VMD Tcl script that builds the backbone (N, CA, C; Angstrom):
set m [mol new atoms 309]
animate dup $m
set s [atomselect $m all]
$s set {name element resname resid chain x y z} {
  {N N MET 1 A 0.781 -1.112 0.056}
  {CA C MET 1 A -0.347 -0.003 0.072}
  {C C MET 1 A 0.614 1.192 -0.024}
  {N N ALA 2 A 2.002 1.348 0.702}
  {CA C ALA 2 A 2.545 2.483 0.692}
  {C C ALA 2 A 3.180 2.855 -0.918}
  {N N GLU 3 A 3.426 2.116 -1.547}
  {CA C GLU 3 A 3.829 2.604 -3.334}
  {C C GLU 3 A 2.574 3.385 -3.886}
  {N N GLU 4 A 1.631 2.662 -3.646}
  {CA C GLU 4 A 0.325 3.460 -4.123}
  {C C GLU 4 A -0.138 4.759 -3.491}
  {N N GLY 5 A 0.265 4.287 -1.879}
  {CA C GLY 5 A -0.230 5.923 -1.229}
  {C C GLY 5 A -1.452 5.748 -0.339}
  {N N ILE 6 A -1.556 6.335 0.306}
  {CA C ILE 6 A -3.051 6.192 0.993}
  {C C ILE 6 A -3.799 7.504 0.739}
  {N N ALA 7 A -5.172 6.793 0.400}
  {CA C ALA 7 A -6.077 8.146 -0.144}
  {C C ALA 7 A -6.599 8.511 1.200}
  {N N ALA 8 A -7.355 9.822 0.986}
  {CA C ALA 8 A -8.117 10.870 1.725}
  {C C ALA 8 A -8.672 11.615 0.990}
  {N N GLU 9 A -9.842 12.326 1.720}
  {CA C GLU 9 A -10.879 13.521 1.199}
  {C C GLU 9 A -10.419 14.371 2.326}
  {N N VAL 10 A -9.752 15.591 1.631}
  {CA C VAL 10 A -9.836 16.510 2.351}
  {C C VAL 10 A -10.602 17.493 2.175}
  {N N VAL 11 A -11.433 18.207 3.590}
  {CA C VAL 11 A -12.050 19.374 3.420}
  {C C VAL 11 A -11.820 20.662 3.451}
  {N N PRO 12 A -12.053 21.553 2.334}
  {CA C PRO 12 A -11.315 22.923 2.431}
  {C C PRO 12 A -11.951 23.731 3.494}
  {N N ALA 13 A -11.488 24.450 4.186}
  {CA C ALA 13 A -11.869 25.356 5.076}
  {C C ALA 13 A -12.847 26.035 4.534}
  {N N ASP 14 A -12.699 26.963 3.123}
  {CA C ASP 14 A -13.582 27.592 2.561}
  {C C ASP 14 A -13.991 26.944 1.093}
  {N N PRO 15 A -15.246 26.285 0.735}
  {CA C PRO 15 A -15.277 25.913 -0.398}
  {C C PRO 15 A -15.188 26.346 -1.617}
  {N N GLY 16 A -15.135 27.788 -1.520}
  {CA C GLY 16 A -14.958 28.624 -2.724}
  {C C GLY 16 A -13.188 28.576 -2.785}
  {N N HIS 17 A -12.263 28.123 -2.033}
  {CA C HIS 17 A -10.992 28.602 -2.303}
  {C C HIS 17 A -10.293 26.860 -2.423}
  {N N ALA 18 A -11.060 26.124 -2.628}
  {CA C ALA 18 A -10.606 24.600 -2.692}
  {C C ALA 18 A -9.492 24.582 -3.757}
  {N N GLY 19 A -9.253 25.239 -4.667}
  {CA C GLY 19 A -8.123 25.409 -5.986}
  {C C GLY 19 A -6.839 26.050 -4.715}
  {N N ARG 20 A -7.029 26.697 -4.030}
  {CA C ARG 20 A -5.612 27.071 -2.946}
  {C C ARG 20 A -5.453 26.044 -2.535}
  {N N ALA 21 A -6.343 25.108 -1.970}
  {CA C ALA 21 A -6.194 23.879 -0.785}
  {C C ALA 21 A -5.343 22.966 -1.705}
  {N N ALA 22 A -5.885 22.596 -2.832}
  {CA C ALA 22 A -5.459 21.794 -3.635}
  {C C ALA 22 A -3.782 21.966 -4.118}
  {N N LYS 23 A -3.592 23.045 -4.390}
  {CA C LYS 23 A -2.057 23.523 -4.776}
  {C C LYS 23 A -1.468 23.543 -3.786}
  {N N ALA 24 A -1.655 23.860 -2.410}
  {CA C ALA 24 A -0.715 23.826 -0.959}
  {C C ALA 24 A -0.574 22.151 -1.002}
  {N N LEU 25 A -1.328 21.642 -1.272}
  {CA C LEU 25 A -1.370 20.154 -0.952}
  {C C LEU 25 A -0.420 19.443 -2.087}
  {N N ALA 26 A -0.488 19.744 -3.336}
  {CA C ALA 26 A 0.621 19.132 -4.443}
  {C C ALA 26 A 1.691 20.047 -3.535}
  {N N GLN 27 A 1.956 20.933 -3.256}
  {CA C GLN 27 A 2.969 21.428 -3.110}
  {C C GLN 27 A 4.160 20.780 -1.981}
  {N N ARG 28 A 3.572 19.897 -1.123}
  {CA C ARG 28 A 3.602 19.711 -0.088}
  {C C ARG 28 A 3.850 17.913 -0.449}
  {N N GLY 29 A 3.817 17.462 -1.649}
  {CA C GLY 29 A 3.910 16.109 -2.346}
  {C C GLY 29 A 2.595 14.884 -2.471}
  {N N PHE 30 A 1.274 16.115 -2.027}
  {CA C PHE 30 A 0.219 14.889 -2.216}
  {C C PHE 30 A -0.458 14.889 -3.643}
  {N N ARG 31 A -0.885 13.877 -4.165}
  {CA C ARG 31 A -1.411 13.800 -5.749}
  {C C ARG 31 A -2.721 13.869 -5.376}
  {N N VAL 32 A -3.091 14.981 -6.278}
  {CA C VAL 32 A -4.426 15.714 -6.396}
  {C C VAL 32 A -5.084 15.062 -7.272}
  {N N LEU 33 A -6.105 14.299 -6.894}
  {CA C LEU 33 A -6.924 13.518 -7.738}
  {C C LEU 33 A -8.342 13.883 -8.070}
  {N N HIS 34 A -8.886 14.851 -7.257}
  {CA C HIS 34 A -10.169 15.626 -7.749}
  {C C HIS 34 A -10.627 16.390 -6.798}
  {N N VAL 35 A -10.955 17.828 -7.691}
  {CA C VAL 35 A -10.761 18.876 -6.919}
  {C C VAL 35 A -12.739 18.891 -6.759}
  {N N GLY 36 A -13.364 19.360 -5.824}
  {CA C GLY 36 A -14.614 19.621 -5.997}
  {C C GLY 36 A -15.310 20.196 -4.361}
  {N N ARG 37 A -16.120 19.635 -4.025}
  {CA C ARG 37 A -16.937 19.882 -2.454}
  {C C ARG 37 A -15.340 19.539 -1.750}
  {N N SER 38 A -14.825 18.717 -1.704}
  {CA C SER 38 A -13.752 17.953 -1.087}
  {C C SER 38 A -12.723 17.785 -2.136}
  {N N ILE 39 A -11.311 17.693 -1.578}
  {CA C ILE 39 A -10.170 17.280 -2.293}
  {C C ILE 39 A -9.791 15.884 -2.424}
  {N N SER 40 A -9.754 15.307 -3.273}
  {CA C SER 40 A -9.473 13.820 -3.254}
  {C C SER 40 A -7.927 13.771 -3.486}
  {N N VAL 41 A -7.164 13.154 -2.580}
  {CA C VAL 41 A -5.567 13.225 -2.512}
  {C C VAL 41 A -5.010 11.872 -2.179}
  {N N GLN 42 A -3.826 11.557 -2.853}
  {CA C GLN 42 A -3.308 10.556 -2.030}
  {C C GLN 42 A -1.917 10.888 -2.025}
  {N N ALA 43 A -0.990 10.094 -1.236}
  {CA C ALA 43 A 0.544 10.394 -0.537}
  {C C ALA 43 A 0.612 9.294 0.124}
  {N N PRO 44 A 2.265 8.823 -0.088}
  {CA C PRO 44 A 2.599 8.168 0.833}
  {C C PRO 44 A 2.608 8.134 2.095}
  {N N ARG 45 A 2.924 7.043 2.789}
  {CA C ARG 45 A 2.540 7.178 4.485}
  {C C ARG 45 A 3.483 8.595 5.393}
  {N N GLY 46 A 4.797 8.509 4.588}
  {CA C GLY 46 A 5.440 9.163 5.077}
  {C C GLY 46 A 5.155 11.023 4.940}
  {N N THR 47 A 4.347 11.042 4.105}
  {CA C THR 47 A 3.843 12.368 3.361}
  {C C THR 47 A 2.762 12.805 4.494}
  {N N TRP 48 A 2.169 12.080 4.625}
  {CA C TRP 48 A 0.939 12.284 5.476}
  {C C TRP 48 A 1.691 12.329 7.125}
  {N N GLU 49 A 2.281 11.352 7.526}
  {CA C GLU 49 A 2.936 11.751 8.795}
  {C C GLU 49 A 3.712 12.854 8.961}
  {N N THR 50 A 4.358 13.431 8.270}
  {CA C THR 50 A 5.135 14.449 8.406}
  {C C THR 50 A 3.874 15.882 8.526}
  {N N THR 51 A 3.373 16.059 7.293}
  {CA C THR 51 A 2.298 16.858 7.262}
  {C C THR 51 A 1.231 17.076 8.310}
  {N N PHE 52 A 0.526 15.936 8.613}
  {CA C PHE 52 A -0.233 15.909 9.251}
  {C C PHE 52 A -0.586 15.462 10.722}
  {N N GLY 53 A 0.800 14.662 11.163}
  {CA C GLY 53 A 1.074 13.807 11.872}
  {C C GLY 53 A 0.229 12.959 12.426}
  {N N VAL 54 A -0.342 12.286 10.961}
  {CA C VAL 54 A -1.321 11.003 11.705}
  {C C VAL 54 A -0.437 9.627 11.723}
  {N N ALA 55 A -0.951 8.906 12.655}
  {CA C ALA 55 A -0.479 7.833 12.852}
  {C C ALA 55 A -1.152 6.613 12.620}
  {N N PHE 56 A -0.408 6.134 11.872}
  {CA C PHE 56 A -0.961 4.821 10.944}
  {C C PHE 56 A -0.986 3.298 11.894}
  {N N ALA 57 A -2.124 2.694 11.956}
  {CA C ALA 57 A -1.813 1.518 12.781}
  {C C ALA 57 A -2.285 0.127 11.325}
  {N N PRO 58 A -1.570 -0.546 11.123}
  {CA C PRO 58 A -1.918 -2.059 10.289}
  {C C PRO 58 A -3.136 -2.767 10.845}
  {N N ARG 59 A -3.883 -2.929 10.450}
  {CA C ARG 59 A -5.085 -3.596 10.617}
  {C C ARG 59 A -5.496 -4.789 9.418}
  {N N THR 60 A -5.637 -6.264 10.044}
  {CA C THR 60 A -5.744 -7.196 9.252}
  {C C THR 60 A -7.318 -7.759 9.658}
  {N N THR 61 A -7.531 -7.759 8.131}
  {CA C THR 61 A -8.954 -8.540 8.114}
  {C C THR 61 A -9.280 -10.011 7.319}
  {N N VAL 62 A -10.061 -10.985 7.661}
  {CA C VAL 62 A -10.019 -11.994 7.143}
  {C C VAL 62 A -11.270 -11.742 6.167}
  {N N VAL 63 A -10.914 -11.832 4.870}
  {CA C VAL 63 A -11.718 -11.554 3.544}
  {C C VAL 63 A -12.581 -12.673 3.094}
  {N N GLN 64 A -11.838 -13.659 2.898}
  {CA C GLN 64 A -12.346 -15.006 2.422}
  {C C GLN 64 A -11.877 -15.899 3.495}
  {N N PRO 65 A -12.874 -16.442 4.584}
  {CA C PRO 65 A -12.351 -17.083 5.671}
  {C C PRO 65 A -12.393 -18.873 4.885}
  {N N GLU 66 A -13.374 -18.966 3.708}
  {CA C GLU 66 A -13.142 -20.015 3.583}
  {C C GLU 66 A -11.697 -21.060 3.148}
  {N N ILE 67 A -10.964 -19.827 2.674}
  {CA C ILE 67 A -9.557 -20.295 2.079}
  {C C ILE 67 A -8.411 -19.209 3.096}
  {N N ALA 68 A -9.386 -18.607 4.197}
  {CA C ALA 68 A -8.298 -18.181 5.397}
  {C C ALA 68 A -7.431 -17.153 4.544}
  {N N ARG 69 A -7.806 -15.968 3.899}
  {CA C ARG 69 A -6.967 -15.065 3.100}
  {C C ARG 69 A -7.272 -13.768 3.786}
  {N N ASP 70 A -6.133 -13.289 4.689}
  {CA C ASP 70 A -5.901 -12.234 4.895}
  {C C ASP 70 A -5.718 -10.912 4.456}
  {N N VAL 71 A -6.282 -9.727 4.812}
  {CA C VAL 71 A -5.894 -8.372 3.756}
  {C C VAL 71 A -5.503 -7.587 5.005}
  {N N THR 72 A -3.861 -7.295 4.994}
  {CA C THR 72 A -3.782 -6.039 5.941}
  {C C THR 72 A -3.230 -4.664 5.243}
  {N N ASP 73 A -4.088 -3.826 5.871}
  {CA C ASP 73 A -4.039 -2.274 5.389}
  {C C ASP 73 A -3.787 -1.469 6.234}
  {N N LEU 74 A -3.338 0.132 6.230}
  {CA C LEU 74 A -2.980 0.701 7.027}
  {C C LEU 74 A -4.090 1.617 7.455}
  {N N ARG 75 A -4.581 1.767 8.585}
  {CA C ARG 75 A -5.678 2.916 9.057}
  {C C ARG 75 A -5.234 3.875 10.008}
  {N N ALA 76 A -5.464 5.034 9.736}
  {CA C ALA 76 A -5.369 6.418 10.516}
  {C C ALA 76 A -5.634 5.891 11.896}
  {N N GLU 77 A -5.411 6.385 13.009}
  {CA C GLU 77 A -5.531 6.156 14.398}
  {C C GLU 77 A -6.464 7.456 14.173}
  {N N PRO 78 A -7.611 7.200 15.000}
  {CA C PRO 78 A -8.518 8.198 15.293}
  {C C PRO 78 A -7.658 9.055 16.230}
  {N N GLY 79 A -8.372 10.334 15.738}
  {CA C GLY 79 A -7.650 11.574 16.655}
  {C C GLY 79 A -6.371 11.944 16.567}
  {N N SER 80 A -5.668 11.319 15.501}
  {CA C SER 80 A -4.015 11.451 15.208}
  {C C SER 80 A -4.055 12.723 13.831}
  {N N VAL 81 A -5.289 13.242 13.758}
  {CA C VAL 81 A -4.957 13.891 12.464}
  {C C VAL 81 A -4.919 15.618 12.953}
  {N N HIS 82 A -3.660 16.166 12.467}
  {CA C HIS 82 A -3.528 17.818 12.910}
  {C C HIS 82 A -3.461 18.228 11.635}
  {N N VAL 83 A -4.074 19.431 11.357}
  {CA C VAL 83 A -3.854 20.402 10.547}
  {C C VAL 83 A -2.902 21.049 10.908}
  {N N PRO 84 A -1.785 21.383 10.024}
  {CA C PRO 84 A -0.769 22.124 10.546}
  {C C PRO 84 A -1.410 23.728 10.423}
  {N N THR 85 A -0.612 24.775 11.170}
  {CA C THR 85 A -1.119 25.825 11.076}
  {C C THR 85 A -0.866 26.837 10.086}
  {N N ASP 86 A -0.063 26.434 9.381}
  {CA C ASP 86 A 0.233 27.108 7.947}
  {C C ASP 86 A -0.807 26.563 6.652}
  {N N LEU 87 A -1.448 25.515 7.140}
  {CA C LEU 87 A -2.692 25.391 6.181}
  {C C LEU 87 A -4.168 25.211 7.189}
  {N N ALA 88 A -4.253 25.703 8.197}
  {CA C ALA 88 A -5.168 25.900 8.628}
  {C C ALA 88 A -6.367 26.754 8.266}
  {N N GLU 89 A -5.733 27.648 7.442}
  {CA C GLU 89 A -6.851 28.442 6.589}
  {C C GLU 89 A -7.264 28.278 5.233}
  {N N LEU 90 A -6.993 27.168 4.964}
  {CA C LEU 90 A -6.950 26.204 3.821}
  {C C LEU 90 A -8.066 25.209 3.948}
  {N N ILE 91 A -7.611 24.643 5.230}
  {CA C ILE 91 A -7.944 23.113 5.124}
  {C C ILE 91 A -8.656 23.002 6.546}
  {N N ALA 92 A -9.919 22.347 6.763}
  {CA C ALA 92 A -11.017 22.294 7.618}
  {C C ALA 92 A -10.630 20.898 8.174}
  {N N ASP 93 A -10.416 19.584 7.566}
  {CA C ASP 93 A -10.536 18.473 7.932}
  {C C ASP 93 A -9.871 17.421 7.034}
  {N N VAL 94 A -9.642 16.492 7.586}
  {CA C VAL 94 A -9.122 15.423 6.313}
  {C C VAL 94 A -9.840 14.199 7.077}
  {N N ALA 95 A -10.316 13.200 5.942}
  {CA C ALA 95 A -11.026 11.942 6.158}
  {C C ALA 95 A -10.685 10.924 5.747}
  {N N PHE 96 A -9.978 10.247 5.606}
  {CA C PHE 96 A -9.320 8.727 5.203}
  {C C PHE 96 A -10.548 8.012 4.514}
  {N N VAL 97 A -9.915 7.243 3.516}
  {CA C VAL 97 A -10.620 6.559 2.934}
  {C C VAL 97 A -10.696 5.111 3.313}
  {N N GLU 98 A -11.520 4.318 3.968}
  {CA C GLU 98 A -11.698 3.175 4.732}
  {C C GLU 98 A -11.193 2.287 3.397}
  {N N PRO 99 A -10.767 1.299 3.418}
  {CA C PRO 99 A -10.728 -0.250 2.392}
  {C C PRO 99 A -12.118 -0.355 2.738}
  {N N PRO 100 A -13.011 -1.299 1.675}
  {CA C PRO 100 A -14.130 -1.526 1.676}
  {C C PRO 100 A -13.817 -3.315 2.450}
  {N N ASP 101 A -14.997 -3.498 2.775}
  {CA C ASP 101 A -15.193 -4.381 3.713}
  {C C ASP 101 A -15.597 -5.651 2.998}
  {N N LEU 102 A -15.051 -6.668 2.408}
  {CA C LEU 102 A -15.306 -7.866 1.436}
  {C C LEU 102 A -15.688 -8.942 1.915}
  {N N HIS 103 A -15.998 -9.135 3.286}
  {CA C HIS 103 A -16.733 -10.415 3.898}
  {C C HIS 103 A -17.914 -10.331 4.501}
}
mol reanalyze $m
mol bondsrecalc $m
mol representation Tube
mol addrep $m
C-alpha cells in the first residue's frame, strides 16, 4: 500500500478556495486526484505523517474465511490528524478512505 499511497478526502476550510488548498497540498507532495466539494488526494505514508502528524496502524481483516485469506492495510488512528497552522486557513479536516469490507 505504501507505494500506491494512502487516499483521503480533504475538506477545504472555504469551499470557494478548494483550488488554493489543492495547490498547497500538491506543493507538499500530495497527488491531487479531484477537486470538488472536497479534495481527493493520495500520498505516501511518510508525507501524511510529516504534514498532518497522522499515526497509522496496520489492521488485518479476513476477507475470505473459507480459504483463510487475510488482508492487512494501514488505517489512520482516530484523533491523530492535526492540520498544521500554515494550512489551517485552507483545510478544515481530513477523512481517510476506509478499505471496503469484503466479507
